[in-house]
N, C-alpha and C positions, 0 to 999 in steps of 0.2 A: 504493500499499499503507499509505504514512504518512498519508494522509487516510482510510482506512479504520480505521486504529488512533485517530485524533483523534476521530473520531466515534463509535467505540466507548467509549472513555473519558470523553468528554462524556456519554454516554447512561448509563454506569455511577455518574458523579459526581452526575448529575441525580436518577437514582433514589434514591440514598443520601441526597439533599439532601431531597426529598419526604419519605422515611421519617422522617428527622431531625425536620422540620417538624410532621409528623403527631404524632409522639411530645413533642414540646414543647407543642403545641396540647393535646393528650390530658391530660397532666401539669398544665399550668396551668389547664384547666379543673374536673380534680378539687382544686386546691389553691384555686381560688376558692370552692369550695364547702364548704370547712374551716370550723368555726366553734367556738367555746369557749361552753359555757354553765355560768352560775355561779348557783347556787341556795344562799341563806343561809336554813338551817332554823331557826336559834335564835341569839338575841343578848343574853347578860344582863349586867348590873352588879353583880359580886361584888366590894363594898367598893372598892378602887381599881383593881381589874382589869376590863378587857372583855373577855368570852370570847364568841367567834363560832364556830359549827359551820355548816359547808356541804359542798356538793358541787360540785367541778368536773369537768365532762364534756366532754370533745373528740371532735367528730363529724368524722371524715375519712376517705376510703377510703384515704389514701397512710399508711405507717409512719411514725411519728413519735415522739418523746420529748419531755417536758415538760423545759425547760432553765432557765426562770425563771419567777415569778410574782411580780407587784408588785400589791397591793391598797392602796387609799385608802379610809378611812372618814370620811364627812361625814354631819352631821346632816342634816335636811330643808331647811334654809335654805342649805346647800352651805359650812358653816363646817367647815373641817379638824378632826377629831378625831384620828385617827392613820395610821401606815402600817405596811405589813407586808410583808415578802418574804422569799420563800426559792428556794433553789437546787435542793432536793431535795422533792418531793411524793410521798408513798407512797400509792399508790391514787387514788381519785376523791374519797374523804373527807378533809376537813381541819379542824383546830381552831386557832383563832387566840386567844391570851392576850397581852392589851396592857396592861403596868403604865403607870399614871398616863395614861389618855386625859385629853383636854379636855374631859371632860363636865362638871366642876363648875361650878356657877351657870349652867348651861344647864338647859333645860327639854325635852331632845330625847327626843322619844318614839318617833322613828324613824331608822333609820340607813341611809345608803345606802353601799355597796360597788360601787367601780368600779376598774378598772384595766387591766393587760393580761396575757398568758399568753405568753411566747416559746417557740414551737415549733422543733424541729430535726426536719426533714422528712427521710426518706432517698431523698432523690432525686438520681441521677447519683454522680459521684465524691466530690464534696465536700459533699453536702447542700444544705438550702435552710433559712434561718432566717426564721421570719416571727412577727410579733406580731400576736395577736388581741385584740381588745378584749372585755371582760366588764363587766358589770353586773348589779346585784340589789340590791334592798331588804328590810329586815324590822324589824320592831317590838322595841323594847327591853324586856325584862322586867327585873325588879328581883329581886336575891337568885339563890339556886341553884334549877336545876331538875332 
């Protein structure tokens, strides 16, 4: 009788383990397909300010929330111009205004924006945090638009 109980318990544990591994495989496959798309629509220099408008789109089948965004602005040669971060992004559209960027004395006509987005995925009891890289570039216009 005890052998039958052990075999039955083993089969139940094996079935539960296989279902758990299947769920983990499915969620990791969905997470690996998640990506962040950064589109910089407009960059302008207004006096001592650099203004950047863009859109950040998160493509994921897993429920998530944006926890943190860190962006670096560089010129075409890779020289650092400014950094920007936020812990709250309202919607997909954003506007960055940076005072005193390191543009003076340079002939920058293009700006590259790159960085990462930290996402908190609603997976399991505690969730999963994942950093997704973003990158884009735009032409700098002078004055207000």
